[in-house]
C-alpha positions as MATLAB code, in Angstrom:
seq = 'MYRLKLSLISMVLALSFIVTISEAAASWSLMKDFPLGRSNHTATLLPDGNILVAGGYTGGHLASSVIFGPATGNWTVTGNLNNARQDHSATLLPDGKVLVAGG';
ca = [
     153.130  -59.620  197.660;
     152.698  -62.057  200.541;
     150.299  -61.810  203.484;
     151.028  -63.574  206.713;
     148.787  -63.602  209.771;
     150.584  -63.522  213.091;
     149.039  -63.744  216.549;
     150.873  -62.540  219.608;
     148.925  -64.249  222.333;
     149.490  -64.528  226.066;
     147.277  -65.393  229.003;
     146.747  -61.681  229.671;
     146.801  -60.063  226.243;
     145.579  -61.202  222.838;
     146.720  -59.155  219.852;
     146.394  -60.120  216.213;
     148.415  -58.601  213.412;
     148.597  -58.998  209.654;
     151.989  -58.462  208.103;
     152.077  -57.651  204.382;
     155.413  -58.342  202.722;
     156.347  -57.133  199.249;
     159.672  -56.600  197.524;
     159.533  -52.903  198.442;
     158.625  -53.053  202.137;
     156.780  -54.823  204.924;
     153.918  -53.359  206.921;
     152.011  -54.351  210.066;
     148.282  -53.840  210.635;
     146.450  -54.332  213.935;
     143.454  -56.677  213.551;
     140.317  -57.128  215.637;
     140.889  -58.578  219.105;
     141.276  -62.311  219.432;
     138.257  -63.592  221.425;
     140.292  -65.366  224.111;
     144.059  -65.181  224.540;
     145.666  -68.612  224.552;
     148.938  -70.416  224.167;
     149.820  -73.982  223.140;
     146.923  -74.081  220.619;
     146.768  -75.178  216.990;
     145.986  -73.079  213.919;
     144.837  -74.976  210.823;
     144.354  -73.454  207.362;
     140.989  -74.675  206.056;
     140.165  -75.295  202.361;
     138.015  -72.129  202.232;
     140.965  -69.963  203.340;
     139.741  -69.521  206.918;
     141.890  -70.521  209.883;
     140.668  -72.766  212.718;
     142.279  -72.038  216.104;
     141.549  -74.862  218.554;
     142.261  -75.606  222.201;
     145.225  -74.254  224.078;
     145.889  -72.912  227.548;
     144.818  -69.817  229.496;
     145.240  -70.620  233.173;
     143.712  -74.024  232.323;
     143.194  -76.289  229.336;
     140.750  -74.936  226.718;
     138.131  -76.739  224.656;
     137.017  -73.617  222.779;
     137.654  -73.007  219.087;
     137.457  -69.932  216.882;
     137.678  -69.343  213.144;
     139.567  -66.401  211.658;
     138.406  -65.104  208.270;
     141.401  -63.406  206.618;
     139.132  -61.833  203.980;
     137.017  -60.059  206.622;
     139.436  -59.872  209.556;
     136.699  -61.299  211.796;
     136.951  -63.937  214.511;
     133.954  -66.264  214.902;
     133.468  -68.487  217.935;
     132.676  -72.034  216.808;
     132.028  -75.390  218.485;
     134.061  -76.739  221.386;
     136.365  -79.729  221.275;
     135.016  -82.817  223.077;
     137.882  -82.489  225.568;
     139.991  -79.507  226.567;
     143.513  -79.779  225.094;
     146.863  -78.060  224.889;
     150.041  -79.091  223.054;
     147.907  -81.232  220.724;
     148.035  -81.679  216.966;
     145.458  -80.760  214.337;
     145.541  -82.269  210.853;
     143.416  -81.223  207.895;
     141.899  -84.352  206.331;
     141.143  -84.751  202.590;
     137.398  -84.265  203.213;
     138.030  -80.853  204.838;
     137.478  -82.045  208.410;
     140.150  -81.425  211.054;
     141.450  -84.298  213.200;
     142.562  -83.104  216.656;
     144.585  -85.575  218.704;
     146.847  -85.704  221.732;
     147.392  -82.945  224.236;
];
């Protein structure tokens, strides 16, 4: 069985879904609301299994970041980027930190 987290995010609506895929069938489950709909962001899988969503665009560039915990289904607002960014890159470094550049 495979689990894949998908976010359908627009400037107006923010929906999060989990899709569970097995050999028999696939199913969709609605998750808790995403704190702030955004596009052109990054999503980085962290060593602890959480997902960091950083920056993006919602009528303007965003500096905000949130962490999704797949085990709990919860979104947690975390620290802001130093500068608002969209269309940037985010790279997980060997020490577990995330390098955000460009945008």
